[in-house]
Backbone as CSV, one residue per row, in Angstrom:
resi,resn,N_x,N_y,N_z,CA_x,CA_y,CA_z,C_x,C_y,C_z
1,MET,-231.202,1.962,-108.989,-229.808,2.169,-109.955,-230.572,3.098,-111.310
2,HIS,-230.072,4.389,-110.520,-229.770,5.192,-111.856,-229.131,4.959,-112.769
3,GLU,-228.167,4.582,-112.989,-226.947,3.962,-113.782,-227.476,3.366,-115.234
4,MET,-228.349,2.624,-114.618,-229.529,1.662,-116.055,-229.954,2.905,-116.899
5,ALA,-230.565,3.641,-116.519,-231.614,4.556,-116.981,-230.722,5.456,-117.786
6,LEU,-229.477,6.144,-117.305,-228.850,6.744,-118.134,-227.953,6.441,-118.831
7,THR,-227.603,4.446,-119.214,-226.980,4.066,-119.786,-228.029,3.889,-120.995
8,GLN,-229.250,3.017,-120.769,-230.067,3.550,-121.907,-230.157,4.915,-122.241
9,ASP,-230.178,6.230,-122.042,-230.097,7.291,-122.548,-228.674,7.332,-123.391
10,ILE,-227.775,6.699,-123.131,-226.474,7.112,-123.616,-226.514,6.475,-125.098
11,VAL,-226.990,4.993,-125.080,-227.428,4.616,-126.193,-228.443,5.090,-126.889
12,ALA,-229.658,5.435,-126.716,-230.710,6.281,-127.131,-229.925,7.656,-127.829
13,ILE,-229.286,8.015,-127.113,-228.118,9.465,-128.011,-227.226,8.824,-128.866
14,CYS,-226.656,7.967,-128.922,-225.761,7.283,-129.755,-226.331,6.829,-131.075
15,GLU,-227.540,5.899,-131.020,-228.653,5.839,-131.854,-229.061,6.779,-132.576
16,ARG,-229.192,7.711,-132.480,-229.603,9.037,-132.788,-228.659,9.807,-133.556
17,ASN,-227.886,9.670,-133.284,-226.317,10.358,-134.187,-225.526,9.493,-134.861
18,ALA,-225.409,8.204,-135.042,-225.146,7.176,-136.250,-225.323,7.598,-137.356
19,GLY,-226.512,8.183,-137.735,-226.780,7.765,-139.339,-227.097,6.516,-139.974
20,GLY,-227.740,5.931,-139.009,-228.211,4.516,-139.227,-227.034,3.098,-139.379
21,GLN,-225.555,3.865,-138.817,-224.369,3.150,-139.062,-224.297,2.281,-137.969
22,PRO,-223.915,1.238,-137.669,-223.447,0.680,-136.452,-222.319,1.601,-136.045
23,VAL,-222.519,1.383,-134.487,-221.111,2.142,-133.575,-220.469,1.201,-133.163
24,SER,-219.413,1.351,-133.415,-217.772,1.044,-132.649,-217.157,1.305,-131.422
25,LEU,-217.356,2.689,-131.127,-217.010,3.043,-129.877,-217.536,4.072,-129.710
26,VAL,-217.725,4.262,-128.377,-218.469,5.211,-127.940,-217.876,5.577,-126.408
27,VAL,-217.260,7.391,-126.735,-216.473,7.740,-124.996,-217.749,8.790,-124.613
28,VAL,-217.238,8.483,-122.944,-218.340,9.322,-122.348,-217.917,9.908,-121.277
29,GLU,-217.832,11.137,-120.868,-217.183,11.682,-119.655,-218.047,11.670,-118.550
30,ILE,-217.971,11.257,-117.316,-218.500,11.206,-116.541,-218.064,11.947,-115.441
31,GLY,-218.669,12.895,-114.565,-217.782,14.081,-114.011,-218.008,13.149,-112.474
32,LYS,-216.784,13.479,-111.915,-216.605,12.805,-110.352,-217.769,13.390,-109.474
33,LEU,-218.729,14.644,-109.598,-219.487,14.909,-108.936,-221.149,14.786,-109.334
34,SER,-221.079,13.897,-110.055,-221.849,13.612,-110.663,-222.979,12.504,-110.528
35,GLY,-222.448,12.033,-109.089,-223.064,10.838,-108.576,-222.838,9.237,-109.220
36,VAL,-222.590,9.533,-110.189,-222.942,8.254,-111.503,-221.705,7.066,-110.958
37,VAL,-221.584,5.873,-110.785,-220.709,5.173,-110.788,-220.331,4.408,-112.050
38,PRO,-219.315,5.136,-112.575,-218.648,4.728,-114.058,-218.561,3.083,-114.210
39,GLU,-218.510,2.235,-112.853,-218.034,0.854,-113.212,-219.688,-0.037,-112.992
40,ALA,-220.750,1.129,-112.874,-222.098,0.537,-113.372,-222.561,0.784,-114.320
41,VAL,-222.268,1.768,-115.229,-222.738,1.988,-116.547,-221.885,1.264,-117.628
42,VAL,-220.423,0.810,-117.218,-219.445,-0.411,-118.079,-220.448,-1.279,-117.549
43,PHE,-221.233,-2.090,-116.452,-221.864,-3.276,-116.083,-223.237,-2.792,-116.940
44,CYS,-224.012,-2.199,-117.100,-225.092,-1.768,-117.710,-225.216,-1.838,-119.242
45,PHE,-223.800,-1.412,-119.747,-223.711,-1.045,-121.338,-224.311,-1.926,-122.420
46,GLU,-223.411,-3.168,-122.079,-224.031,-4.485,-122.601,-225.188,-5.163,-122.459
47,ALA,-226.081,-4.968,-121.796,-227.507,-4.966,-121.529,-228.295,-3.949,-122.616
48,CYS,-228.154,-2.652,-121.849,-228.825,-1.653,-122.374,-228.675,-1.749,-124.074
49,SER,-227.173,-1.845,-124.719,-226.696,-2.016,-126.229,-227.274,-3.108,-126.702
50,ALA,-227.880,-4.116,-126.294,-227.836,-5.592,-127.151,-229.040,-4.756,-128.176
51,GLY,-229.112,-5.806,-129.315,-230.682,-5.399,-130.417,-230.183,-3.889,-130.748
52,THR,-229.313,-2.924,-130.488,-228.747,-1.804,-131.070,-228.053,-1.838,-132.047
53,LEU,-227.547,-0.485,-132.905,-226.958,-0.036,-133.223,-225.702,-0.056,-132.536
54,VAL,-226.002,0.008,-131.216,-224.160,-0.025,-130.472,-223.956,-1.222,-129.713
55,ALA,-224.619,-2.009,-130.139,-224.264,-3.627,-129.746,-223.199,-3.858,-129.613
56,GLY,-222.085,-3.747,-129.124,-220.625,-4.950,-129.309,-219.524,-3.541,-129.327
57,ALA,-220.113,-2.060,-129.577,-219.200,-0.890,-129.559,-218.342,-1.379,-128.304
58,ARG,-217.653,-0.571,-128.404,-216.379,-0.172,-127.200,-216.546,1.024,-126.210
59,LEU,-216.628,0.781,-125.221,-217.421,1.927,-124.015,-215.846,2.096,-123.663
60,HIS,-215.923,3.774,-123.761,-214.240,4.199,-122.716,-214.788,5.310,-122.253
61,ILE,-214.863,5.561,-120.801,-214.995,6.413,-119.735,-213.803,7.218,-119.320
62,LEU,-214.380,8.374,-119.721,-213.540,9.515,-118.969,-213.487,10.273,-117.955
63,PRO,-213.186,10.179,-116.902,-213.264,10.784,-115.804,-212.924,12.236,-115.916
64,VAL,-214.075,13.259,-115.264,-213.931,14.838,-115.225,-213.861,15.095,-113.547
65,ALA,-212.567,15.708,-113.390,-212.376,16.066,-111.532,-213.556,17.508,-111.913
66,GLY,-213.549,17.710,-110.080,-214.617,18.749,-109.966,-213.671,19.855,-109.526
67,LYS,-214.229,21.091,-109.749,-213.816,21.876,-109.819,-214.693,22.858,-109.386
68,GLY,-214.255,23.634,-108.242,-215.072,25.052,-107.766,-214.617,26.355,-107.470
69,ARG,-215.124,27.382,-107.640,-215.145,28.777,-107.282,-215.384,28.931,-106.121
70,CYS,-215.403,29.607,-105.128,-215.438,30.112,-103.665,-216.111,31.516,-104.250
71,LEU,-217.300,31.954,-103.803,-218.209,32.931,-103.726,-217.520,34.096,-103.088
72,ASP,-216.960,33.379,-102.277,-216.350,34.713,-100.898,-215.205,35.129,-101.295
73,CYS,-214.023,34.486,-101.529,-212.595,34.395,-102.088,-212.474,34.599,-103.146
74,ARG,-213.047,33.681,-104.449,-213.307,34.016,-105.819,-212.114,32.859,-105.797
75,HIS,-211.449,31.892,-104.762,-210.509,30.822,-105.132,-210.842,29.883,-105.982
76,GLU,-210.168,29.397,-106.736,-210.630,28.116,-107.786,-209.546,26.872,-107.206
77,SER,-210.464,25.948,-106.588,-209.337,24.635,-106.675,-210.644,23.411,-106.614
78,PRO,-209.558,22.465,-106.821,-210.297,20.947,-107.325,-211.419,20.455,-106.003
79,LEU,-212.792,19.764,-106.717,-213.502,19.493,-105.312,-213.218,17.685,-105.345
80,GLU,-213.567,17.733,-104.490,-213.662,15.939,-104.415,-214.826,15.650,-104.265
81,ARG,-215.841,16.062,-103.094,-217.368,15.776,-103.225,-218.025,17.122,-103.224
82,LEU,-219.216,17.209,-103.513,-219.955,18.271,-103.532,-220.014,18.501,-102.161
83,PHE,-220.445,20.000,-101.594,-219.860,20.295,-100.947,-219.071,20.786,-99.512
84,ASP,-217.632,20.416,-100.137,-216.597,20.491,-99.713,-216.463,22.001,-99.589
85,PRO,-215.797,22.343,-98.254,-215.075,23.823,-98.081,-214.244,24.500,-98.930
86,CYS,-214.056,25.561,-99.135,-213.244,26.109,-99.898,-211.991,25.722,-99.282
87,ARG,-210.952,25.642,-100.087,-209.507,25.205,-99.456,-208.651,26.074,-98.834
88,SER,-208.921,27.515,-99.771,-208.477,28.492,-99.394,-208.807,29.197,-97.713
89,CYS,-210.299,29.564,-97.934,-210.744,30.317,-96.803,-211.737,29.599,-95.861
90,GLY,-212.280,28.162,-96.309,-212.965,27.259,-95.616,-214.653,27.895,-95.796
91,SER,-214.789,28.773,-96.963,-216.491,28.718,-97.117,-217.082,27.574,-97.716
92,PHE,-218.325,27.987,-97.618,-219.015,26.512,-97.980,-219.729,27.600,-99.205
93,ARG,-219.774,28.436,-99.467,-220.315,28.901,-100.703,-219.506,28.538,-101.959
94,ILE,-219.650,27.725,-102.596,-218.738,26.981,-103.517,-220.041,27.343,-104.517
95,GLN,-219.297,28.189,-106.350,-219.772,27.496,-106.795,-219.075,26.200,-108.315
96,VAL,-219.519,25.118,-108.467,-219.118,23.924,-108.876,-219.014,24.521,-110.586
97,LEU,-217.465,24.316,-110.921,-217.441,24.933,-112.398,-217.300,23.728,-113.450
98,SER,-217.208,22.311,-112.741,-216.870,21.596,-113.936,-217.160,20.018,-112.926
99,GLY,-217.518,18.780,-113.281,-217.754,17.782,-112.626,-218.921,17.138,-112.076
100,GLN,-219.733,17.391,-112.802,-221.458,17.127,-112.597,-221.995,16.791,-113.472
101,ALA,-221.583,17.032,-114.682,-222.429,16.650,-115.795,-221.825,15.075,-116.485
102,VAL,-222.677,14.392,-117.383,-222.130,13.042,-117.589,-222.607,13.436,-119.437
103,ARG,-222.455,13.438,-120.368,-221.778,13.635,-121.306,-221.523,12.279,-122.721
104,VAL,-222.033,12.435,-123.323,-221.921,12.129,-124.929,-220.891,12.572,-125.710
105,ARG,-219.210,12.256,-125.376,-218.200,13.088,-126.218,-218.313,12.395,-127.490
106,GLU,-218.209,11.509,-127.892,-217.721,11.055,-129.064,-218.221,9.794,-129.380
107,ILE,-219.009,9.379,-130.646,-218.975,8.087,-130.884,-218.214,7.753,-132.377
108,GLU,-217.916,6.295,-132.842,-217.432,6.545,-133.841,-218.187,5.197,-134.489
109,VAL,-218.338,5.402,-135.703,-219.371,4.604,-136.701,-218.481,3.650,-137.515
110,VAL,-219.090,2.678,-137.832,-218.361,1.853,-139.193,-218.914,1.999,-140.787
111,ASP,-218.019,2.264,-141.352,-218.385,3.177,-142.562,-218.823,1.658,-143.635
């Protein structure tokens, strides 16, 4: 389960950026094309944050839609899955523009 390691990294990022203050909210963007299961991150979050500055923080996940540009016809369209063909011309030469990343977007700390 790579979500466990990913969640450990999320907690570590939060701790490094919290300025020594307890964290009350973590907002994470998870791309639809990232291969990460948001429910698994939610499941792992409590265990990974136990005993850290992030313990007890609320986790809010924002899904990021997949989007791609066809390298043949230049059409941009939503992508439901990696390796989907272009909706305009059917080509499989798609440049992914968004939806593959996972990033900590925001943390809120307790003053």
